C-alpha positions in Angstrom: 99.2 80.3 165.2 98.5 81.4 161.6 101.1 81.2 158.6 102.7 84.1 157.3 102.3 84.4 153.5 104.5 86.6 150.8 107.3 87.9 152.8 108.8 89.6 149.6 109.6 93.4 149.6 111.6 95.2 147.2 114.8 96.0 148.5 116.2 99.4 147.8 113.2 99.8 145.5 113.6 102.5 143.2 111.0 105.4 143.2 108.0 104.5 141.0 108.8 105.9 137.6 112.1 105.3 137.7 111.6 102.1 135.8 114.8 101.3 134.2 116.6 101.3 137.4 117.5 98.1 138.9 118.4 97.1 142.4 118.3 93.3 143.6 115.1 92.4 144.9 114.8 91.8 148.8 113.1 88.3 149.8 113.1 86.3 152.7 115.7 83.7 153.3 113.1 81.0 152.5 112.1 82.8 149.1 116.0 83.6 148.1 117.0 79.9 148.7 113.8 78.7 147.3 114.4 81.1 144.2 117.6 79.7 143.7 116.6 76.1 144.1 114.0 76.6 141.5 116.4 78.0 139.2 118.8 75.2 139.4 116.5 72.5 139.7 113.0 73.3 138.8 110.2 73.1 141.0 109.3 69.5 140.5 112.9 68.8 141.2 113.2 70.7 144.3 112.0 69.2 147.7 110.6 71.6 150.8 113.4 69.8 152.7 116.0 70.8 150.5 114.6 74.5 151.0 114.5 74.2 154.6 118.2 73.1 154.3 119.5 75.7 152.3 117.9 78.1 154.7 119.1 76.4 157.8 115.5 75.7 159.3 113.5 72.9 159.9 110.7 71.8 157.6 108.0 72.9 160.2 109.5 76.3 160.6 109.4 76.5 156.4 105.6 75.6 156.9 104.8 78.2 159.5 105.7 80.8 156.8 104.5 79.0 153.7 101.8 76.7 153.3 103.5 74.3 151.0 105.9 74.4 148.2 103.3 75.9 145.6 102.8 78.8 148.2 106.3 79.6 148.1 106.3 79.2 144.2 103.1 81.5 144.2 105.0 84.2 146.4 107.4 84.3 143.8 105.5 84.4 140.8 103.8 87.5 142.2 106.9 89.4 143.0 107.9 88.8 139.5 104.6 90.1 138.1 104.2 92.9 140.4 107.5 94.1 139.5 106.9 93.9 135.6 103.9 95.5 135.7 104.5 98.4 137.5 107.6 99.1 135.2 105.6 98.7 132.3 103.0 101.0 133.3 105.5 103.5 134.0 107.2 103.1 130.9 103.8 103.6 129.0 103.1 106.7 131.2 106.5 108.1 130.5 106.1 107.6 126.6 103.5 110.3 126.6 100.4 110.2 123.9 102.8 108.8 121.2 101.8 105.0 120.4 105.5 104.4 118.8 107.2 105.7 122.1 105.0 104.2 124.4 105.3 100.7 122.7 109.1 100.9 122.6 109.2 101.8 126.1 107.0 99.1 127.4 108.9 96.4 125.3 112.2 97.9 126.6 110.7 97.6 130.0 109.6 94.0 129.4 113.2 93.1 128.4 115.2 94.6 131.0 112.7 92.6 133.8 113.4 89.5 131.8 117.2 90.0 132.1 117.9 91.7 135.0 115.3 89.5 136.7 115.9 86.5 134.9 115.7 84.0 137.9 112.2 85.2 138.5 111.2 85.6 135.0 112.2 81.9 134.3 109.6 80.8 136.7 107.1 81.2 134.3 107.7 77.9 132.9 106.6 76.3 136.2 103.1 77.3 135.9 102.0 73.7 134.9 102.3 72.9 138.6 100.1 75.5 140.0 96.6 74.3 141.0 93.7 75.5 138.8 92.8 78.3 141.3 96.2 79.8 141.6 97.0 79.5 137.9 93.9 81.5 137.1 95.0 84.0 139.7 98.6 84.4 137.9 97.2 84.4 134.5 94.7 87.1 135.4 97.7 89.3 136.7 99.6 88.7 133.9 96.8 89.6 131.5 97.1 93.2 132.7 100.7 93.4 130.8 99.1 92.0 127.5 96.2 94.2 127.8 98.7 97.4 128.2 100.3 96.1 125.0 97.0 95.4 123.2 95.5 98.9 123.8 98.9 100.7 122.8 99.0 98.8 119.4 95.3 99.4 118.8 95.8 103.1 119.4 98.6 103.1 117.3 96.5 101.5 114.4 93.7 103.9 115.1 95.9 106.9 114.4 97.6 105.2 111.1 101.1 104.8 113.1 101.1 101.1 113.2 100.3 98.8 110.2 98.9 95.8 112.0 95.4 93.8 111.3 95.4 91.7 114.4 96.5 94.1 117.4 95.5 91.6 120.1 97.4 88.8 118.7 100.2 91.0 118.0 100.5 91.9 121.5 100.4 88.3 122.7 103.1 87.5 120.1 105.3 90.5 121.2 104.9 89.5 125.0 105.7 86.0 124.2 108.8 86.8 122.3 110.0 88.8 125.1 109.3 86.3 127.9 111.3 83.6 126.0 114.4 85.7 126.8 114.3 83.9 130.2 115.0 80.6 128.5 118.1 81.6 127.2 119.6 84.6 128.6 122.3 84.2 131.7 124.5 86.7 133.6 127.6 87.3 131.8 126.3 86.6 128.5 128.0 88.5 125.5 125.3 91.2 125.5 123.9 93.6 128.5 120.5 93.8 129.0 120.3 97.2 127.7 121.7 95.9 124.3 119.1 93.0 124.0 116.3 95.7 124.8 117.5 98.0 122.0 117.4 95.2 119.7 113.9 93.9 120.9 112.5 97.3 120.4 113.7 97.2 116.9 112.1 93.8 116.3 108.8 95.1 117.8 108.7 98.2 115.9 109.4 96.3 112.9 106.6 94.1 113.6 103.8 96.6 113.6 105.3 98.5 110.8 106.8 101.7 112.9 110.5 101.3 112.4 112.2 104.3 111.7 109.5 106.9 112.7 110.5 109.5 115.0 110.6 108.4 118.9 108.1 111.2 119.8 106.1 111.6 116.8 104.5 115.3 116.1 103.3 113.1 113.2 100.8 111.4 115.1 97.3 112.7 115.1 93.9 111.4 116.7 91.6 110.1 114.4 93.9 108.0 112.3 95.2 110.7 110.4 99.1 111.0 109.7 101.4 113.1 108.1 103.4 110.5 107.0 103.6 110.1 103.2 
């Protein structure tokens, strides 16, 4: 009998476009318990037997749904990347034509994902355990987010809104800054996800030289012209 693959589906998923709204992600029992085990002990420190014990099934039953422990990790990573990419894309679209607003929205969306979905986001550190094919596939998916930021920054530079000499490297640095949140954030900390997002948006806008500009700028004009003095 063929094995079933990723069983993860969003639980009470908000309508696409409502990117600031978070509900618990619904995962299969196997993925739910694997996520907790990976978060507590890391991928290397978690055994298939441990996951099966947590779920209350036999190891062969677990292998019916997922080929091996790496396949479980891949399913969780795909859930994480799909979630953050659609939210960031919706955030950028909501930002309209203004590079500043689009950048602020995307950074906010990424930070909210890193905090509200911290257990999923923390799995990024386990990439070293993926086989090359799986690692390349995940990297290509994650690249979409980096490309989105890069395009926004390049647009802002062309229009004289951002003062950046290396758009691609800046996009990579901002994304890395946001992804690092998963290494220190924990539920119940002194700052709410929204407060952290606000601070990181300020840092991002300062980095590209756009801090203090109006959120929706009618100062921005195609072709690099700007009425900013």
